[in-house]
Structure formats: C-alpha cells, structure tokens
C-alpha positions in Angstrom: 142.3 70.1 47.7 143.4 73.4 48.7 145.1 74.0 45.2 141.8 73.1 43.5 139.9 75.2 45.6 142.2 78.0 44.5 142.1 77.1 40.5 138.0 76.9 40.8 137.8 80.2 42.4 140.6 81.9 39.9 138.3 80.4 37.0 135.2 81.8 38.5 137.0 85.6 38.3 137.6 85.0 35.0 135.3 86.8 32.5 132.1 84.5 31.0 133.2 82.0 33.6 131.0 83.3 36.2 128.8 80.1 38.0 124.8 80.4 37.3 123.0 81.6 40.1 120.1 78.9 39.0 116.9 77.7 41.5 116.6 73.7 41.3 113.5 74.1 39.0 115.3 76.8 36.7 117.8 74.0 36.3 115.1 71.3 35.6 113.7 73.6 32.7 117.1 74.3 31.3 117.6 70.7 31.1 113.9 69.7 29.9 114.8 72.6 26.8 118.3 71.6 26.2 117.4 68.0 25.5 115.3 68.7 22.8 112.2 66.4 21.9 113.7 63.2 23.1 112.8 64.8 26.6 109.5 63.5 26.1 109.9 59.9 26.0 112.6 59.7 28.5 110.0 62.0 30.8 107.5 59.4 30.0 109.5 56.4 30.8 110.4 57.9 34.5 106.8 58.8 35.3 105.8 55.2 34.4 108.3 53.6 36.5 107.9 56.2 39.4 104.1 55.1 39.4 104.8 51.4 39.2 107.4 51.7 42.2 104.9 53.3 44.5 101.9 51.0 43.3 104.2 48.0 43.8 105.2 49.0 46.9 101.8 49.7 48.6 100.4 46.3 47.2 103.5 44.3 48.8 103.8 46.1 51.8 99.8 45.2 52.4 100.0 41.5 51.0 103.1 40.7 53.4 101.0 42.3 56.5 98.0 39.8 55.9 100.3 37.4 55.0 101.8 37.5 58.1 98.7 37.7 60.4 97.3 35.2 58.6 100.6 32.7 59.1 100.9 33.3 62.4 96.8 32.6 63.1 97.1 29.4 61.1 99.7 27.8 62.8 98.4 28.8 66.3 95.1 27.0 64.7 96.8 24.1 63.3 99.0 23.3 66.2 95.7 23.3 68.4 94.1 21.0 65.7 91.7 23.6 65.5 90.8 22.7 61.7 88.0 24.3 60.7 88.7 27.4 62.5 91.9 27.6 60.5 89.9 26.6 57.2 87.7 29.9 58.2 90.4 32.3 59.0 92.0 31.4 55.6 88.5 32.0 53.4 88.3 35.6 55.3 91.8 36.3 54.8 92.3 38.4 51.5 96.3 37.2 51.5 98.4 34.9 48.8 99.2 33.1 51.8 95.1 32.5 52.8 94.5 31.6 49.8 97.1 29.1 49.4 96.3 27.4 52.9 92.5 27.3 52.3 93.2 25.4 48.9 95.3 22.6 50.9 92.8 22.8 53.8 89.8 22.3 51.3 91.2 18.9 50.3 92.5 17.5 54.1 90.5 14.4 53.6 91.6 13.7 50.1 94.8 12.7 51.6 98.6 14.3 51.9 98.9 14.1 48.2 96.1 16.0 46.9 96.7 18.5 49.3 100.4 19.2 48.3 99.3 19.3 44.6 96.3 22.1 45.5 98.7 24.3 47.4 101.4 23.9 44.8 98.3 25.0 41.9 97.2 27.5 44.1 101.0 28.9 45.2 101.8 29.4 41.5 98.8 31.4 40.6 99.3 33.7 43.9 103.2 33.6 42.5 102.1 35.5 39.3 99.8 37.9 41.2 102.8 39.1 43.3 105.0 39.7 40.2 102.2 41.8 38.4 104.1 45.1 37.5 107.8 43.8 37.5 107.5 43.2 33.9 106.9 47.2 33.7 109.8 48.1 35.7 112.4 45.8 34.0 110.9 47.3 30.6 111.4 50.6 31.6 115.0 49.4 33.1 115.5 48.2 29.6 113.7 51.0 27.3 115.4 54.3 28.9 118.7 53.3 28.5 118.4 52.7 25.0 116.5 55.8 24.5 119.4 57.9 26.0 121.7 56.0 23.4 119.2 57.0 20.8 119.4 60.2 21.9 123.2 60.2 21.8 123.1 59.0 17.9 120.9 61.9 17.1 122.9 64.1 18.9 126.1 62.9 17.2 123.7 62.9 13.6 123.0 66.8 14.7 126.7 67.6 15.0 127.9 66.2 11.9 125.1 67.9 9.8 126.2 71.5 11.6 130.3 70.3 9.9 128.4 69.6 6.8 126.6 72.4 5.9 129.4 74.9 7.8 132.0 73.2 5.7 134.5 73.8 8.6 135.2 72.4 12.2 134.3 74.7 15.0 133.4 74.0 18.6 130.4 75.9 18.8 128.9 74.3 15.8 129.6 70.6 17.4 128.8 71.9 20.5 124.9 71.8 20.7 124.6 68.2 19.0 126.8 66.7 22.0 125.4 68.2 24.5 122.0 66.7 23.4 124.2 63.4 23.2 125.5 63.7 26.4 122.3 64.9 28.3 120.3 61.9 26.7 122.5 59.5 28.0 122.8 60.7 31.2 119.1 61.0 31.9 118.9 57.5 30.6 121.2 56.1 33.1 119.4 58.4 36.2 116.4 56.9 35.4 117.2 53.4 34.7 119.4 52.8 37.9 116.7 53.4 40.4 114.2 52.0 38.7 116.4 48.6 38.6 117.3 49.0 42.4 113.5 49.0 43.1 113.3 46.1 41.0 115.5 44.1 42.7 113.9 44.8 45.9 110.3 44.3 44.8 112.1 40.4 43.5 113.7 39.9 46.9 110.9 41.0 48.7 108.6 38.3 46.7 111.2 35.5 47.5 111.2 35.9 50.8 107.1 36.1 51.0 106.7 32.9 48.7 109.5 31.1 51.3 107.3 32.5 54.6 104.6 30.6 53.0 106.4 27.5 51.8 107.2 26.9 55.2 103.7 27.5 56.7 102.4 25.4 54.1 104.7 22.7 54.8 103.9 23.1 58.6 100.4 22.6 57.3 101.1 19.2 55.9 102.8 17.8 58.8 99.7 18.9 61.1 97.3 17.6 58.7 99.1 14.3 58.3 99.9 13.6 62.1 96.1 14.0 62.7 95.4 11.6 60.1 97.8 9.4 61.6 96.4 10.1 65.1 92.9 9.1 63.5 93.9 6.1 62.1 95.4 5.0 65.0 92.5 5.3 67.4 89.9 3.4 64.7 92.8 0.6 64.8 92.9 0.8 68.8 89.1 0.9 69.0 
C-alpha cells in the first residue's frame, strides 16, 4: 500500500500528470459533454427512474400505514362480533385492505364461498393497483444498459472511422471513440443498478403487504364462519 502511494505521488509530479482540480459540478459538466448525444436518452432514463422511485415509495408508504391500521381495527371489531362497525371502518378506509375486507363483509349473508370469492376478485384488483409503476422501473432497468451498449458500439464506430480516415493507428485518433464507449456503458449500468435494487425492494414490500392482507382476510372468514355456526346452533336449540 505504501509503495502504491509513492508511485502515485511520483506520477503526479511528472509534467502533464497533475490531478485536475475540478468541483463536482464541473466533473458532471465534463461527463455530459464527453458522453456525446447519447447522454440525452441516458439522462431521460435516469430522470424517469428517479421520479418513479420517489412516487412509488411515497405511495407504498401511505398505503402500508393505512392498511395496517384498518387490519388492526377490523380484527379487533370482528373479535367482538361487531360486523356492522367493521364494515363501516372498511368502507371509510382508503386502503387496499379496506376494499378487500369490505368486499367480503358485504357478502357475509351469502355464505363462506361467496365471501372467499369476493375477497379473491377484489384482491386481484388491488394487487394490480399496488404494482402500478413497477413496469416502468423494469423497463428502465432493461433499457439503460442497452443504451449504454449502443453508445459503446457508436464509440467504437467513431474510433474505427478515425483510423480509416487517417490511414494509420494512433492512440490520439481512437481515444475519443473509446472514451465515449466506456462512458456510455458505465453510465447505463450506474442507472440500471440502483433502479433494479429499488424495483426488487418494492416487489418485496408489496409481497409483505399482500401476505398481511391474506392473513387478515382468512381471520375474517374464520370469524364469520364461527358467527354463522353459532347462529345455526342457537336456531337449532330454540
């Protein structure tokens, strides 16, 4: 490690090897210019991915909080056999769980099978709403590296055109094309990697939310079935 430090210091003392003293924004400006016209589709991909990530995070945060609240309230009310109050809580709740439980409670007098079917149908609708925007993140994850690879191909074409026009191979002739090739590839991967991580995070968060709703729906079905069995027992006894 010490030898590497000495070597680096020695190189920086050579003419032309001084480290450029640029601010962060100056470095960003240089990268923007050096990447060429491919910077525009790459920047658009990054912008779309960032906006979608912020929107999806805020949306899931709000829905998760409302869902956990309504699940807790409905479980407590059904434990006390207060079906009408639970139905009111679900109707007033603006959450996926509220809509699912409301669909089941609304058909409580039609039998357990109808309740389960209503929950499943409404669950599919709410799941599609929860997954909104994920296709955008998946597209950015796939498209950004492809744009980077396209920039790589364009950069190599530029390099070979310079060689063809000059009739000889020199490092200065191909440096510009190779630089574009490397920059676009790196930028495409730098966009795709964090977007892919966020996509997987959102998928796992939605899965956890769905599991919580399924467990609560099953508890609701069990509670309704128990109340129905109790009513039949009372009717038979009388």
